C-alpha positions in Angstrom: 9.6 -1.9 15.1 8.8 -5.3 13.7 6.1 -7.2 11.7 3.5 -8.9 13.9 3.4 -12.7 13.9 1.0 -14.3 11.5 1.1 -11.8 8.6 2.6 -12.9 5.3 3.1 -11.4 1.9 1.3 -13.4 -0.9 0.8 -12.8 -4.6 -2.9 -13.3 -5.4 -4.0 -12.9 -9.0 -0.9 -10.9 -9.7 -1.4 -8.6 -6.8 0.8 -8.4 -3.7 -1.3 -8.6 -0.5 -0.6 -9.0 3.2 -2.7 -11.9 4.5 -3.3 -13.1 8.1 -2.5 -16.7 9.0 -2.9 -18.6 12.2 -4.8 -18.1 15.5 -2.9 -15.0 16.6 -4.7 -13.0 13.9 -8.2 -14.6 14.0 -9.9 -11.2 14.3 -8.0 -9.5 11.4 -10.6 -8.6 8.8 -8.6 -6.3 6.5 -6.6 -6.9 3.4 -3.6 -4.7 2.5 -2.7 -4.6 -1.2 0.9 -3.5 -1.9 2.5 -2.2 -5.1 5.9 -3.6 -6.2 8.0 -1.2 -4.0 5.8 -1.6 -0.9 6.1 -5.4 -1.3 9.8 -5.1 -1.5 9.8 -3.0 1.7 7.7 -5.7 3.4 10.2 -8.4 2.4 13.1 -6.3 3.6 11.4 -5.6 6.9 10.9 -9.4 7.3 14.5 -10.0 6.6 15.7 -7.4 9.1 13.4 -8.5 11.9 13.5 -5.4 14.0 13.7 -2.5 11.6 13.7 1.3 11.5 12.3 3.7 8.8 15.9 4.7 8.1 17.0 1.1 7.4 14.1 0.6 5.0 14.8 3.9 3.3 18.4 2.8 2.7 17.1 -0.5 1.2 14.7 1.5 -1.0 17.6 3.7 -2.3 19.7 0.6 -3.0 16.9 -1.0 -5.1 15.3 2.0 -6.8 16.5 5.3 -8.2 15.1 7.6 -5.5 16.6 10.2 -3.3 17.2 9.5 0.4 14.7 12.2 1.3 11.9 10.8 -1.0 12.7 7.2 0.2 12.3 8.2 3.8 9.1 10.1 3.1 7.7 7.1 1.2 8.8 4.6 4.0 7.2 6.8 6.7 3.9 6.7 4.8 4.1 3.0 4.3 4.9 2.4 8.0 2.0 4.6 9.0 -0.3 2.5 6.9 1.1 -0.7 8.4 0.6 0.7 11.9 -3.0 1.8 11.1 -4.0 -1.6 9.8 -2.1 -3.3 12.7 0.5 -5.5 10.9 3.5 -4.0 12.7 4.4 -3.3 16.3 
């Protein structure tokens, strides 16, 4: 899995949001607001390029005090939201 081209994490008025940039995403009319840990996951996914839920769960465990089981459950939910809104492929 990887992030689609043209989507960038920005901080707007203190909120982390994924915004669409460029012609590839001209029809994107949604805004995805992220909390601190979700923004961290987005940045880690960008750094990895191709990523798996397991890799992101490992990153979450490294950064936050969370069990591997909870991290994987949280990552699965986040990826499902990213897929629903269409920012990953």
